[in-house]
C-alpha positions as CSV (number, residue, x, y, z in Angstrom):
1,M,-50.4,-72.9,12.6
2,V,-47.7,-75.6,12.6
3,I,-47.9,-76.1,8.8
4,D,-47.4,-72.3,8.3
5,V,-44.3,-72.3,10.5
6,I,-42.9,-75.4,8.7
7,G,-43.6,-73.8,5.3
8,S,-41.9,-70.6,6.4
9,L,-38.8,-72.5,7.6
10,V,-38.6,-74.5,4.4
11,S,-38.9,-71.3,2.3
12,V,-36.1,-69.6,4.3
13,L,-33.9,-72.7,4.1
14,T,-34.4,-72.9,0.3
15,L,-33.5,-69.2,-0.1
16,C,-30.3,-69.7,1.9
17,I,-29.3,-72.7,-0.2
18,A,-29.9,-70.7,-3.4
19,L,-27.7,-67.9,-2.2
20,V,-24.8,-70.2,-1.5
21,L,-25.0,-72.4,-4.7
22,H,-24.0,-70.6,-7.9
23,P,-23.9,-72.4,-11.2
24,V,-20.5,-72.6,-12.9
25,R,-21.8,-74.2,-16.1
26,A,-25.0,-73.8,-18.1
27,S,-26.5,-75.2,-21.3
28,C,-29.2,-74.0,-23.6
29,P,-32.1,-76.4,-24.3
30,L,-32.2,-78.5,-27.5
31,G,-33.1,-76.3,-30.5
32,W,-31.5,-73.2,-28.9
33,H,-28.0,-71.7,-29.0
34,H,-26.2,-69.0,-27.0
35,D,-24.8,-65.8,-28.3
36,G,-21.5,-66.0,-26.3
37,V,-20.8,-65.3,-22.7
38,R,-19.8,-61.9,-21.3
39,R,-17.1,-61.2,-18.7
40,T,-19.8,-60.9,-16.1
41,G,-21.0,-64.4,-16.8
42,N,-24.3,-63.3,-18.5
43,F,-25.4,-65.1,-21.6
44,A,-28.6,-65.4,-23.7
45,C,-30.0,-68.4,-25.5
46,T,-31.9,-67.8,-28.8
47,R,-33.8,-70.3,-30.9
48,N,-32.1,-71.9,-33.9
49,P,-33.1,-70.5,-37.3
50,V,-35.7,-72.4,-39.3
51,G,-36.3,-72.5,-43.0
52,D,-35.2,-74.2,-46.2
53,P,-31.6,-75.4,-45.9
54,E,-31.1,-75.0,-49.7
55,W,-31.5,-71.2,-49.2
56,D,-29.0,-70.7,-46.3
57,G,-26.8,-67.9,-47.8
58,T,-24.2,-70.2,-49.5
59,Y,-23.4,-70.5,-53.2
60,G,-24.7,-67.0,-54.0
61,R,-28.2,-67.7,-52.8
62,P,-29.9,-65.3,-50.3
63,D,-30.4,-66.5,-46.7
64,R,-34.1,-67.0,-46.2
65,S,-34.0,-68.5,-42.7
66,V,-36.2,-67.0,-40.0
67,V,-35.2,-66.9,-36.3
68,P,-38.3,-67.6,-34.1
69,P,-38.9,-65.1,-31.3
70,G,-37.8,-65.8,-27.8
71,E,-34.8,-65.5,-25.6
72,L,-33.7,-67.2,-22.4
73,R,-31.2,-65.3,-20.2
74,G,-28.9,-66.8,-17.7
75,R,-25.7,-66.2,-15.7
76,I,-22.8,-68.3,-14.5
77,Y,-20.6,-67.4,-11.5
78,C,-16.9,-67.9,-12.0
79,T,-14.8,-67.5,-8.8
80,G,-11.2,-68.0,-7.7
81,G,-9.6,-66.5,-10.9
82,A,-11.8,-68.5,-13.3
83,V,-13.1,-66.8,-16.4
84,P,-16.3,-67.5,-18.4
85,I,-15.7,-69.5,-21.6
86,V,-17.7,-70.9,-24.5
87,V,-17.7,-74.8,-24.4
88,D,-19.8,-75.4,-27.5
89,D,-22.7,-73.8,-29.3
90,R,-25.1,-74.6,-26.4
91,T,-22.9,-74.6,-23.3
92,V,-20.9,-72.0,-21.4
93,G,-18.7,-72.6,-18.3
94,C,-15.8,-71.4,-16.2
95,M,-12.1,-72.2,-16.7
96,R,-8.9,-71.2,-14.9
C-alpha cells in the first residue's frame, strides 16, 4: 500500500516537472541530420545517406547513395520572442 502511494506521487511529480521544462535546444544523434526547423519548433532527424562516395552526384556521375529508413521527430519550445534556428547540420535551437 505504501509503495503504491509513493509510486503514484513520484509519477505525478515527474509529470509536473515534464510540463514545466521545455527544451530550447536539441541535437540529432551521430549518423543522423535534421531537415530544418519549422516556426512551430518541430523538426525531424533522418539518417545520413550511405553508399560509394565516388558516385555522389558530382562530376557528371549519378548519385547512387541510399538513405536508410527511419525518422526521429522532436520539438523545441522558443518563448519570450525567440525564434527557432538551425545551429548546424545536427542541432536546432532558439535565438532572439
